[in-house]
N, C-alpha and C positions, 0 to 999 in steps of 0.2 A: 504494500500500500504506500502511496505517496502521502506525505504529511505536510500540511500547510498550517502554519501557526500565525495567529493574529493576537499578539500579546496585548495590544492596546484595548482589545475587547475581551480578553481572556477566553478566546475561542480557538479550538483546534479542529481542523477538518481533515479527514482521511479519505483518500480517493483511490479507487481501483476500477479500471476498465476490464471487464471479463472477456474471455476469448470470443464470446458470441456478440460482443459489442455493447453489452449493457454497462452503463456508467453508474457506479455505486458511490454515494457520498455518505460517510458515517461521521456524525458529530456528537460525540459523547458529552453529556452534561450530567455528571454524577450527583450534583447537588439538587437534582429534580427527582421526583418519584415516578413521573410519567415518561412514556416514550411515544413519539409521534412519527408515523411512517407514511410516506407517499410513494406511489408507483405511478409515474407520469409518462405519457407518450407526447412527443412533440407533434401533436395533431389536434387541431381545433376546427371551428366552423369555417375558418378561412380556406381550409385545404380541400377544395372540391375539384380542383383540376390538377392532375398529376399523371405520371407514368407508373402503372402498377409494377411491383417487383416481378421480375421474370418476363416482363412484356416490353414492347418497343413503342407502342402507340399510346398517345395521351388519351385519358378518359375525363369526362366531366360528370361529376356526380351531383345528386340533388342537395340543395341547401338543407342543413340540419342533420345530415347523416352522422356526423361525429357525436352529437348528443344522443341520437337514436342508438348508436352502437354502445355508448356508455350504459344506457338502460338495459340493453339486451345481454350484456356480458354477465349480468347477475343471474341469468337463467341457465342453470346447469343441465347437461345432457340427461342426468338421471331424474330430472324434475325438481331438484332441490333449489332453494334460493340461496345464493352465495352471501347475501347480506345477512340472512338469518344464521347461516353457518359461522360466518366471521364473528357475529355478535355473541355466539355461544361460547366463544373463548373469553368472554368478559371484557371485550374491547368495544369502543364506540367507533362504528364504521360509517363511511360516507363516500361520495364521489361527486365530481363536478366537471362540466365541460365549459370552456371559455372560447374566446375567439381563436386562441393560438395553442391551446393544450387541453388535455384531458387527464385528470388525476383520480386515482383510487387510493383511499386512505383509511387509516385507523389510528386510534390512540388508546393507551391503556397502561396499567401498572403491573400486569402479570400475563403469563402465557404469550409473551411477545414473539418468541421464536416460532411457536406453533401458528400464531395468527399470521406472522410474516410468510411462513411457508405456504399457508393456505391462500393468502393474498396473491402471491406469485402464481400459484396453480390455477386459481379461478380466472384471473385476467388472461392467462395463457391457455384457456380452454374455451374457444368460441363454439357456440351452438345456435344456429339460426335455421328456422324452417319457415316456409311460406305461411303456414297457419299462425305461428307465433308472431311473425312480423306483422301480419294483418291485425292481430289483436293489439299489438303494441302501438300501431298507428292510431287506433282509437284513443288509447291512453294518452299519447303525446299530443294529439290534437286537442284533447280536453285541457292539458297543461298549457298549451299555446293560447287557447282561448281565455284561460284564467289570467295569464299575463297581459293579454290584450285588454282585459277589463280592469287592470291595475293602472291608475293614472301615472304613478311614478315610473313604472316600467315602460308604459306607452310613451311618456315624455322622452325618456332616454333614447329608445330605439327610433322614435319618429324624428327626433332631431338629427340622429345619425343618418337616417334615410333622406332627410332634407339636405344634409351636407354633401353626401357622397353619391356620385353618379355610378361608378363602376366598382369601387373598393367594396369588399364584402362586409365592411362595417355597416353597410346599408341594409343588411338582413339580420334578423335575430339569430341567436345561437341555435334556437329550436327550428329555424327555417320558416316555412309558411305552410298553410294547410295543403296547398297544391304540391309543394316539394316533399312534404312528409308522405303523401300518398304515392309518390314515385319511388320510394325506397323499397328495395327487394332484398331477399336473402342473398342473392348473388352479389349485389352491390355491397352489402355489408361484409361479406367474405373478402371481396376485392379490396375494400378499405382496410379491413382488419389485417389481412396478410401483408399489406404494404406498410401501414403505420404502426402496427403493434409488434413489429419485430424488435427484439432487444436492442439492436443497433440504433433504434430511433427512440429509446426509452431511458429514463433516469429513475433510480431508486434512491430515495433520501431517507435516512434514519437519524432522528435527533432525540436525545434524552438519556435515560438511565439504562445503559446496557454495556456489555463487554464487547468491544469492537471485534476482537478475534473470533469470538463465538458467533456473533451475528454474521460476519463475513463468511464463516465456514458454512452456516446454514444456506446462505445465498448461493455460494459456489456449488455446493452439492446439489441444490435444487436445480440450478441452471445446467449443470453438467449431465443431469439425468434426461435432458431434452435435446433434441437434434437441431438446434439452431447453429447456423454458421454466420459469422460477421458479414454484413452487407454494406454496400456503398450508400452514400446519402441519396435520399429520394429527390427526383426531379419534380419540382412543383411549378405551377404557372399562375401568375397574378396579372390582372388587367391594370394598365397604367391609369391612374386617376387624374382627370382634368382639374385645373385650378378652380374653375367656376363651381358655384353651388348647384346642387341638383334641383332644389326647390327653394325659392326665396321666402315664402310664407305659406303656412297651412293652418286651417282651423278645424278642430275635431270637436265632436259633442259626445260627452260621456256622463255617467252617473256621478257627478261631483257636485258638492254643495257650493263651492266657490271656484272661480276660474283658476286654472294653472296656466302659467305663461313661462316659456323657456326661450333662450337664445343660444344658438350654436355658432361658434367662431371657427371657421375653417382656415387653417394656416398652411404655409408651404414647408413641408418637412425636408430636412437634409437627407441625402442619400447615405451619408456616413452614420453608422450606428451610434458612436459616442457623441457626435455632434447633435444628432436627433435627441438623444437622451438628455443632453444639456439644454436643448431647446425646451423640452418638457419641464425640466426643473426650473429654468428661468421663468417660464410662463406661470408655473405653479407659485413661485416666489412672489411675483408681482401681483397676482390675483389675491394671494393671502394678505399682502400688505394693504390692499384697498377693499377687498370684498369679504374678508373673514369677519368674525364677530368683533374683533378689535379694530377693523379697518375703517377708514374715514368715509368711504362711499357707503358701506353697509350701514353705519350708524346715522349718516345723514338721511338716507332713504327710510331707515327704520323710524326715525323721529317724524318724518313726513307722513308715515303710514302707508308708504308705497310698497314696502316689503314687510315681512314679518319673520318669525322664527322658522318658518318652513323654507326659507331661502337656502339654496345649496349651489355649490359649483364644483367642478372637477375638470381635470386635464388628462388627456390620454395621447399616447403616441404608439404607433405601430409602423412597420415598414410601409412607407407610402402614405402615411396619415399622421397629422398633428392637429389637435383640436381642443376646444374648451366648451363646456356646457354650463350654463347658469340658469336656474329656474326656481320657481316658488309659487305659492298660492297668493293671489291678490284680487281685490275687488276693483282695483284701478289699473286695468290691463294696459291701456294705451300709455299711461304715465310710466308704468313699469318698463315697457318696451323702450320708450323715449329716453328715460333716465339711464337705464343700463347701457343702451347703445351709446349714448353720449359719453358716459363714463368710460366705457371700453375704448372707444375711438380716441378719447381725450387722454388716455394713458401716456401716449407718446409726447404730449406737450407738458406733462408734469415734471417737476424737478424732484427726483427721488432723493430723499435724505439718506446719505451714506450710512449713518449710524443705524437708522431704522432697517435699512437693507441688510447690513451685517448681522443685526439682531435677528432678523427673520431667517437668515441662513442658519444661525445657531439653534433657533427653534426647530427647524427642519432636521438638523443633525441630531438634536436631542430626541426627536420623535423616532428617528431611525434606531438609535441606541436603545430606547425603551421598548421598541418592537421586538428586540431580541429576548425579552423576558417571557414572551408568549411562544411556546413551542410550536403551536399551530401556525401563527403568523411567520415565525422564523423559517419553518420548513417550507411553507408555500412561497414565501418571498424569495428564499434562497434558490429554490428550484426554478422559479420564474426567471431569475437573473441568469442562472446557468443556461437556460434555453435561449435567452436573449443574447447571451455572449458577453455579459458584464459581470465582473466579480462583485458580489454584494458588499464585500468589505471595503471596496473602493468608493462606495457611494458617499460617505462623509467627505472624502477628499474631493470628489467631483462637485459636491455642493459648495465646498469652500472655494473651488476654482471659478465658480460663476461670477462674472463681473457685471457691472452696470451696462457695459457695451453689449454683453450677451443678452441682457434683458431688453435693451433698446432695439437690438436686431430683430427680436421676436415681435415686440409690440408695434413696431413701425408698419407691420403688414396688417394690423387690425383696422379694417375699413368697413363702412356700411355695406359695401358690395359683397363682402364675404361673411356677413352675419345673417343667419337665417332665424326665422321666428316661428314658433309653434304656440298656438293657443288651444287649450282644452277647456271648452265651455260647458256649463250644465246643459243636459239634454233639453231640447225645446219641448214645451207642453204640447202634446199631441191632441189634447181635447179642444 
């Protein structure tokens, strides 16, 4: 095992890539009672166009298939439910699919080796039939409709749909009713055999365990299976135009007060580290003015234009950089006008250097505190590995952000790249 030491954070990471390509990260923390495990594939809702393993021709799969596959993997060939079996070891189990990855996970204080071995086995035992796929389609369509009826979820995804013309941020992780109906057992196996190979996966174990014993369990389990290391998967993504997909949209839902949101679509760097710094710079400046302690937030709060439901967030992926700001308000047009004016006006503000440096320290502190949660630590660590950034470099990256970095990002905030979404109460049909 390779050993990476981070004395500043009192952290030690042990890494081994197995013969089959599986990347294993072990992070012992013996002052904890719990252990948190994730088994993650570098495969999410973005990955619908690729060349399957062993094939030469590109395929295009239905949106939502990564999430569908996550659901179906819990159904074992003998009719048992992997979630129930994993829980029988006394651990808390779960799974999730995001835009860029799918993780199967558990946490517990005992039977860790047994639960770990079963986690590896069930994720590596696909079983799909036309009948079971048909049944699951109905279940996932119900889940999709539930999210469609949730105003916060609808706000998030509808703003992304407004911003992006071709980037798959414009489609929910679950897909659409139409795309869900197109998923077949054949397509599931095609995706599984491509993306669930150990060469495309990461196993991360954090907590109270003996690293040699855990590694031995993992190696023996994987050596009992016939995987051979494979080259990287060839994936295809559409180039996103600079212009918004939709400038403004109004929806009607069962809400008591209007929801209003703005999405800011920016130009991402093609360089990973530069794009990551863009995200941090944008997050820093939004926190300075739109967080609970920010000047804009408090001015609009006093005027009654926003309230405690106001939220904002920043995201970046390959080919995308954006911010979302939204909340409930009875004064929809003033909300839109004031937030737009404040966003566009950021470039004309003189940023106080002391406030800026203090905000960077707040962000660094939040990172360090996040290491206290094994769940957050594990999931964040794995996400950074997949992204190609060492998580322990994050505080230094934050420290390296300059006012020029911030100015370079906010200079592109213009009315033309701000989209608006309004969710209004349903009209009285009587």
